[in-house]
C-alpha positions as CSV (number, residue, x, y, z in Angstrom):
1,M,94.4,109.1,100.4
2,S,95.4,111.3,103.3
3,S,94.9,115.1,103.3
4,L,98.7,115.6,103.0
5,E,98.9,113.2,100.0
6,A,96.0,115.1,98.3
7,A,97.7,118.4,98.9
8,I,101.0,117.1,97.4
9,K,99.2,115.7,94.4
10,N,97.0,118.6,93.7
11,N,99.0,121.6,94.7
12,A,102.7,121.9,93.7
13,A,103.1,124.9,96.1
14,E,102.5,122.5,99.1
15,E,106.2,121.5,98.9
16,G,107.2,125.1,99.3
17,R,105.0,125.6,102.3
18,M,106.6,122.5,103.9
19,L,110.0,124.1,103.7
20,H,108.9,126.8,106.1
21,T,107.8,124.3,108.8
22,V,110.1,121.3,108.3
23,D,112.4,122.5,111.1
24,D,109.6,121.9,113.6
25,F,108.9,118.3,112.5
26,N,109.0,115.5,115.0
27,P,109.9,111.9,113.8
28,Q,106.2,111.3,113.1
29,G,106.0,114.4,110.8
30,I,109.2,113.4,109.0
31,C,108.0,109.9,108.4
32,K,104.5,110.9,107.4
33,T,105.8,113.5,104.9
34,L,108.2,111.2,103.1
35,K,105.7,108.3,103.1
36,S,103.2,110.5,101.3
37,F,105.7,111.2,98.6
38,A,106.6,107.5,98.4
39,T,103.0,106.4,98.3
40,L,102.3,108.8,95.3
41,G,105.6,107.9,93.6
42,I,106.5,111.5,93.5
43,P,110.1,112.3,94.5
44,P,110.4,115.3,96.7
45,G,112.6,118.3,95.6
46,D,116.2,118.4,96.5
47,N,115.7,121.2,99.0
48,L,113.0,119.4,100.8
49,I,114.8,116.1,101.0
50,E,117.9,117.9,102.3
51,R,115.9,119.6,105.0
52,L,114.0,116.4,106.0
53,T,117.4,114.5,106.1
54,S,118.9,117.2,108.4
55,R,115.9,117.1,110.7
56,A,115.9,113.3,110.8
57,M,119.6,113.3,111.8
58,M,118.8,115.8,114.6
59,T,115.9,113.9,116.0
60,V,117.1,110.3,115.3
61,K,117.3,109.5,119.0
62,E,113.5,110.0,119.3
63,F,112.7,107.5,116.5
64,N,110.9,104.3,117.6
65,P,111.2,101.0,115.7
66,Q,108.1,101.7,113.5
67,Q,109.4,105.1,112.5
68,V,112.9,103.8,111.7
69,T,111.2,101.2,109.5
70,S,108.9,103.7,107.9
71,L,111.6,106.2,107.0
72,L,113.9,103.5,105.4
73,T,110.9,102.1,103.5
74,S,110.0,105.4,102.1
75,F,113.6,106.0,100.8
76,A,113.5,102.5,99.3
77,M,110.1,103.0,97.6
78,L,111.4,106.3,96.1
79,N,114.6,104.6,95.1
80,L,116.5,107.3,96.9
81,K,119.6,106.3,99.0
82,P,119.8,108.3,102.2
83,K,122.9,110.3,103.0
84,R,125.6,108.1,104.4
85,R,125.5,109.7,107.8
86,L,121.7,109.3,108.1
87,G,122.0,105.7,107.1
88,E,124.6,105.1,109.8
89,L,122.5,106.9,112.5
90,L,119.4,104.8,111.6
91,M,121.4,101.6,111.8
92,H,122.7,102.6,115.2
93,R,119.2,103.5,116.3
94,F,118.1,100.0,115.1
95,M,120.8,98.4,117.3
96,E,119.7,100.5,120.3
97,T,116.1,99.5,120.0
98,V,116.4,96.0,118.3
99,H,114.6,94.2,121.1
100,H,111.5,96.3,120.5
101,F,111.3,95.5,116.7
102,N,108.5,93.2,115.8
103,E,108.7,90.5,113.2
104,T,107.4,92.6,110.3
105,N,109.6,95.5,111.2
106,L,112.6,93.2,111.2
107,A,111.8,91.9,107.7
108,D,111.2,95.4,106.4
109,V,114.4,96.8,107.8
110,M,116.5,94.1,106.2
111,W,114.7,94.5,102.9
112,C,115.3,98.3,102.9
113,V,119.0,97.9,103.9
114,T,119.5,95.4,101.1
115,V,117.6,97.4,98.4
116,L,119.3,100.7,99.4
117,G,122.8,99.1,99.5
118,L,123.4,100.4,103.0
119,R,126.6,99.2,104.8
120,K,125.9,96.2,107.1
121,E,128.2,96.4,110.1
122,E,129.1,93.2,111.8
123,Q,127.5,94.3,115.0
124,Y,124.3,95.1,113.2
125,L,124.2,91.6,111.5
126,K,124.9,89.8,114.8
127,M,122.2,91.7,116.7
128,F,119.7,91.3,113.8
129,E,120.4,87.5,113.6
130,K,120.1,87.1,117.3
131,R,116.7,88.9,117.5
132,A,115.3,87.2,114.3
133,I,116.2,83.7,115.5
134,R,114.5,84.4,118.8
135,V,111.2,85.2,117.1
136,V,111.5,83.0,114.0
137,D,108.5,81.0,114.8
138,S,106.4,84.2,114.9
139,F,107.2,85.4,111.4
140,L,104.3,85.5,108.9
141,P,104.9,83.9,105.5
142,R,105.2,87.3,103.9
143,D,108.0,88.2,106.4
144,L,109.8,84.9,105.8
145,S,109.9,85.4,102.0
146,V,111.0,89.1,102.3
147,L,113.8,88.2,104.8
148,L,115.1,85.3,102.7
149,W,115.0,87.3,99.5
150,S,117.0,90.0,101.3
151,L,119.6,87.5,102.7
152,A,119.9,85.8,99.3
153,K,120.5,89.2,97.6
154,S,123.1,90.0,100.3
155,H,125.2,86.9,99.4
156,V,124.8,85.3,102.8
157,T,125.8,81.7,102.8
158,S,123.5,78.8,103.4
159,K,125.5,77.9,106.6
160,N,124.2,81.0,108.3
161,P,122.1,80.0,111.3
162,L,119.4,82.6,110.5
163,V,119.1,81.2,106.9
164,M,118.7,77.7,108.2
165,A,116.1,78.7,110.8
166,L,114.1,80.8,108.3
167,V,114.1,78.0,105.6
168,A,113.0,75.4,108.2
169,E,110.2,77.7,109.4
170,S,109.2,78.5,105.8
171,L,108.9,74.8,104.8
172,K,106.6,74.3,107.8
173,K,104.4,77.2,106.6
174,C,104.8,76.9,102.8
175,G,101.1,75.9,102.4
176,Q,100.2,79.4,103.8
177,F,102.3,81.4,101.3
178,T,100.6,83.4,98.5
179,A,101.8,82.6,95.0
180,H,104.1,85.6,94.9
181,E,105.6,84.9,98.4
182,L,106.2,81.3,97.4
183,A,108.0,82.4,94.1
184,D,110.3,84.7,96.1
185,F,111.0,82.0,98.7
186,T,111.7,79.4,95.9
187,W,114.1,81.8,94.1
188,S,115.8,82.6,97.4
189,I,116.6,79.0,98.4
190,A,117.8,78.3,94.9
191,T,120.1,81.3,95.0
192,L,121.3,80.2,98.5
193,Q,121.6,76.6,97.2
194,Y,119.9,75.3,100.4
195,L,116.9,73.1,100.7
196,P,116.8,70.4,103.5
197,A,115.0,67.2,102.9
198,T,112.5,67.8,105.7
199,N,109.1,68.9,104.4
200,Q,110.4,68.9,100.8
201,D,107.3,67.0,99.6
202,K,105.0,69.5,101.2
203,F,107.0,72.3,99.5
204,L,106.6,70.7,96.1
205,D,102.8,70.3,96.7
206,A,102.6,74.0,97.6
207,V,104.5,74.9,94.4
208,D,102.1,72.7,92.3
209,V,99.0,74.4,93.8
210,S,100.4,77.9,93.4
211,L,101.8,77.7,89.8
212,P,98.5,78.5,88.1
213,K,98.1,81.6,90.2
214,M,101.5,83.0,89.5
215,N,102.2,85.8,87.1
216,V,104.7,85.2,84.3
217,E,107.6,86.7,86.1
218,D,107.0,84.6,89.3
219,L,106.4,81.5,87.1
220,I,109.8,81.9,85.4
221,N,111.6,82.5,88.6
222,T,110.1,79.4,90.2
223,A,110.8,77.3,87.2
224,W,114.4,78.4,87.2
225,A,114.7,77.7,90.9
226,V,113.1,74.2,90.8
227,G,115.4,73.3,87.9
228,I,118.5,74.5,89.7
229,L,117.6,72.6,92.9
230,Q,116.9,69.5,90.7
231,L,113.7,68.8,92.6
232,Q,111.8,65.6,91.7
233,P,109.2,64.9,90.7
234,V,108.6,68.1,88.8
235,P,105.2,69.6,89.6
236,P,102.8,68.6,86.8
237,S,101.2,72.0,86.6
238,F,104.4,73.5,85.1
239,S,103.4,72.4,81.6
240,R,100.0,73.9,81.8
241,S,101.3,77.1,83.3
242,F,104.0,77.4,80.7
243,K,101.5,77.2,77.9
244,K,99.4,80.0,79.4
245,A,102.6,82.1,80.0
246,S,103.8,81.7,76.4
247,Q,100.8,83.7,75.3
248,Q,102.4,86.7,77.0
249,V,105.9,86.5,75.5
250,E,105.6,89.9,73.9
251,T,105.6,91.5,77.4
252,L,108.8,89.7,78.6
253,T,112.3,91.2,78.7
254,I,115.0,89.4,76.9
255,Q,116.5,88.2,80.2
256,Q,113.1,86.7,81.2
257,L,112.7,85.1,77.7
258,S,116.1,83.4,78.0
259,V,115.4,82.1,81.5
260,F,111.9,80.9,80.4
261,L,113.5,79.0,77.5
262,L,116.2,77.5,79.8
263,S,113.5,76.4,82.3
264,F,112.4,73.7,79.9
265,M,115.9,72.3,79.7
266,H,116.5,72.5,83.5
267,L,113.1,70.8,84.2
268,N,113.5,68.3,81.4
269,I,110.1,69.4,80.0
270,Q,109.3,69.4,76.3
271,P,107.4,72.5,75.1
272,D,104.6,71.8,72.6
273,E,104.9,73.2,69.1
274,A,103.1,76.4,69.7
275,V,105.0,77.3,72.8
276,A,108.4,76.4,71.2
277,Y,107.5,78.5,68.1
278,S,106.5,81.6,70.1
279,L,109.5,81.5,72.4
280,T,112.2,81.0,69.7
281,K,110.6,83.5,67.3
282,R,110.6,86.2,70.0
283,I,114.2,85.4,71.1
284,H,115.3,85.5,67.4
285,M,113.8,89.0,67.1
286,M,115.6,90.2,70.2
287,R,118.8,88.3,69.8
288,D,121.0,91.4,69.6
289,Q,120.1,92.2,73.2
290,L,121.4,88.8,74.5
291,T,124.8,88.6,76.2
292,S,127.4,86.1,74.9
293,A,126.7,83.8,77.9
294,S,123.0,83.9,77.3
295,L,123.4,83.1,73.7
296,F,125.4,79.9,74.5
297,D,122.6,78.9,76.9
298,V,119.8,79.7,74.5
299,V,121.4,77.6,71.6
300,E,122.0,74.7,74.0
301,A,118.4,74.9,75.3
302,I,116.9,74.9,71.8
303,S,119.0,71.9,70.9
304,T,117.2,69.9,73.6
305,M,113.8,70.6,72.1
306,D,111.8,68.1,70.0
307,N,110.0,70.9,68.3
308,R,112.9,72.8,66.9
309,P,112.8,76.2,65.0
310,A,113.7,76.8,61.4
311,T,117.3,76.4,60.6
312,K,117.6,80.1,59.7
313,I,116.7,81.0,63.3
314,V,119.4,78.8,64.7
315,V,122.0,80.0,62.2
316,D,121.2,83.6,63.0
317,L,121.6,83.0,66.7
318,C,124.9,81.2,66.2
319,D,126.1,84.1,63.9
320,T,125.1,86.6,66.6
321,L,127.0,84.5,69.2
322,I,130.1,84.5,67.1
323,D,130.0,88.2,66.4
324,K,129.6,89.0,70.2
325,T,132.0,86.4,71.5
326,G,134.8,86.0,69.0
327,P,137.3,83.3,70.2
328,C,135.8,81.3,73.0
329,A,137.0,78.9,75.7
330,S,137.2,75.2,75.1
331,G,134.2,74.4,77.3
332,D,132.0,77.0,75.6
333,F,133.1,75.8,72.1
334,V,132.3,72.2,73.0
335,R,128.8,73.2,74.2
336,L,128.2,75.1,71.0
337,A,129.5,72.3,68.8
338,R,127.3,69.7,70.6
339,S,124.3,72.0,70.3
340,M,124.7,72.6,66.6
341,A,125.3,68.9,66.0
342,N,122.1,68.0,68.0
343,L,120.2,70.5,65.9
344,S,121.5,68.8,62.7
345,I,122.6,72.0,61.0
346,A,124.3,70.3,58.1
347,P,126.0,71.3,56.0
348,L,127.1,74.3,58.0
349,P,127.2,77.7,56.3
350,E,130.7,78.7,55.4
351,G,131.0,81.3,58.2
352,L,130.1,78.8,60.9
353,K,132.3,76.1,59.3
354,A,135.3,78.4,59.3
355,Y,134.6,79.3,63.0
356,F,134.4,75.6,63.9
357,V,137.8,74.8,62.3
358,R,139.4,77.9,63.9
359,M,138.1,77.2,67.4
360,T,139.1,73.5,67.1
361,K,142.7,74.6,66.3
362,L,142.8,77.3,69.0
363,N,141.5,75.0,71.8
364,L,143.3,71.8,70.7
365,C,145.8,72.0,73.5
366,R,143.1,72.6,76.1
367,F,140.7,69.8,75.1
368,N,140.5,66.8,77.4
369,Q,139.6,63.3,76.1
370,D,135.8,63.8,76.4
371,Q,135.9,67.2,74.8
372,A,138.0,66.0,71.9
373,N,135.7,63.1,71.3
374,S,132.7,65.5,71.3
375,V,134.3,67.9,68.8
376,K,135.2,64.9,66.6
377,W,131.7,63.6,66.7
378,A,130.2,67.1,66.0
379,A,132.5,67.6,63.0
380,A,131.4,64.4,61.5
381,K,127.7,65.1,62.1
382,L,128.0,68.7,60.8
383,Q,130.0,67.6,57.7
384,V,132.9,69.8,58.7
385,K,136.2,68.5,57.1
386,L,139.1,69.4,59.3
387,P,142.6,69.8,57.8
388,D,144.5,66.5,57.9
389,N,147.1,67.6,60.5
390,L,144.3,69.1,62.7
391,S,142.2,65.9,62.4
392,G,145.3,63.8,63.3
393,Q,146.0,65.9,66.4
394,L,142.4,65.8,67.5
395,L,142.5,62.0,67.2
396,E,145.6,61.9,69.3
397,V,144.0,64.0,72.0
398,S,140.8,61.9,72.0
399,A,143.0,58.7,72.5
400,R,144.8,60.3,75.4
401,P,144.4,58.2,78.6
402,R,142.1,59.7,81.2
403,F,143.7,60.0,84.6
404,K,141.9,58.9,87.8
405,A,141.4,61.4,90.6
406,S,143.9,59.6,92.8
407,T,146.5,59.7,90.0
408,I,146.0,63.5,89.6
409,A,146.3,64.0,93.4
410,T,149.5,62.0,93.5
411,A,151.0,63.9,90.6
412,T,150.0,67.2,92.1
413,N,151.5,66.4,95.5
414,A,154.7,65.2,93.7
415,F,154.9,68.5,91.8
416,I,154.5,70.6,94.9
417,S,157.2,68.5,96.7
418,V,159.6,68.8,93.8
419,H,158.9,72.5,93.3
420,K,159.9,73.2,96.9
421,T,163.1,71.2,96.5
422,V,163.9,73.1,93.3
423,K,163.4,76.4,95.1
424,E,165.8,75.3,97.9
425,G,168.2,74.2,95.2
426,D,168.0,77.6,93.5
427,A,169.1,79.2,96.8
428,A,172.2,76.9,97.0
429,P,175.5,78.2,95.7
430,K,176.3,75.2,93.6
431,D,174.6,72.3,91.7
432,E,176.5,69.3,92.8
433,G,176.3,66.4,90.4
434,G,173.5,68.0,88.4
435,A,170.9,67.2,91.1
436,V,168.9,70.4,90.5
437,S,168.9,69.8,86.8
438,R,167.5,66.3,87.3
439,L,164.8,67.7,89.6
440,R,163.8,70.3,87.1
441,S,163.5,67.6,84.5
442,N,161.2,65.7,86.9
443,V,159.1,68.8,87.4
444,V,158.5,69.1,83.6
445,K,157.5,65.4,83.5
446,V,155.1,65.8,86.4
447,R,153.7,69.0,84.8
448,R,152.9,67.2,81.6
449,A,151.3,64.3,83.4
450,S,149.0,66.2,85.7
451,V,146.4,67.5,83.3
452,P,143.0,66.7,84.9
453,A,140.1,65.6,82.8
454,I,137.6,68.4,83.5
455,L,134.2,67.7,82.1
456,P,132.2,70.6,80.7
457,T,129.2,71.5,82.8
458,Q,125.8,72.9,81.8
459,S,125.7,76.6,82.8
460,A,122.8,78.0,84.7
461,P,121.2,81.4,83.7
462,A,123.2,84.3,85.0
463,S,120.3,85.5,87.1
464,S,116.6,84.9,87.6
465,T,115.3,88.4,87.5
466,P,113.5,88.1,90.9
467,H,111.5,90.9,92.5
468,A,110.5,91.4,96.1
469,S,107.3,92.8,97.5
470,S,107.5,96.3,98.9
471,P,107.2,96.0,102.7
472,N,104.6,98.7,102.9
473,S,102.3,99.0,99.9
474,P,100.5,102.2,99.0
475,E,97.3,100.6,100.5
476,G,99.1,100.0,103.8
477,R,98.9,96.2,103.5
478,P,102.2,94.3,103.5
479,G,103.3,92.6,100.3
480,T,100.7,94.1,97.8
481,G,102.9,96.7,96.2
482,E,106.0,95.7,94.2
483,L,109.4,97.1,93.5
484,H,111.3,95.3,90.8
485,F,115.0,94.7,91.0
486,G,117.2,92.7,88.7
487,A,118.9,89.7,90.2
């Protein structure tokens, strides 16, 4: 601990004395002061932060790359967003000195800009990309994971040249990543939906070796990512690591619990009885904290388990889902109906039975052939007797012919063509020989014929609750401190 840090920690009057001298601070003094507060996790008072900000704006032209990075990192670690003008000046200073930024400074700056939500101007992004690509083979594993995490959080596309270069370099060096760095890298490429085939086997081997060393949060993020990327074969150490992680379910947030449960489904791994029991019991206790989307996912995930929970747990989860969601879309209802049928909750409690009938009636006109067949099958398995007229209509929809993609495309093109002709006809003064009327009749026919058979898809968890290493840890070593941010 530096003498300044000790003074701040042990003497509250130290901040008052700083106010008298802050106007004489050079960039080094500004950075050192704010870094001391950040290292201790003590936010400076409003007056001091205001004076430090003013002094930084006055001396920004004297900041070198390390000082630009240090100041931004301190703001990020304190979770304080700098004033807009200071943020703009620091970004401009970065662009003026970009060729002097080393690899670690580049990674740290992008991390800070992302975490603080600073505006990324197009010129900044272009200059950053050009500089980073030039030195991409010099990035350390820690820098690669931090950079890719930042880009994934910034919603950069996988077609970005920098993303492709960073992923390629990371796959070459994945055996050198720490467990935490590999977890962040894996989450990032899953979020970016980008993993080239080159070195994929090497990457899976690295994941397999690192899994036992990961904490629960990193393990959950990695499992989610491997499932989303549909990587095969699934590393065998997942099952052992999951069993160990299940002993810590009491410490997990509800979002982490739901993603943990979904990981088994995405990876096509069966939890043993003890793991399944601890997870579902904990989720049942915290079910009121789940969102509607998460409840659909959780019920579906439980339905894929061999070791299923007690019927009461499933019924309570379904009741909570209905209370939170109310009427739901056809795709969501079909997922729920399938899940309940797979769980063999029969006969259904009266509340769930009434909801099943109501949603079938509400979504009848929206069902495609596959969905109608699924609902019909679920009703039979759950012993739900649908009213005769509703049952007949469902049978009619399930027998509806399925259109090929080429048929749908032809019908759609015909509809567009006829629609244009109708618009031209509307602009005409007269309808000679009823031509427009006939065209409108054709439009209605095409409209009825062009209902595509959209198959329901399995939804992924809304987010993976990743976290990124703080670029400069309290001990001064990169990647050892952590700031946690929701995905």
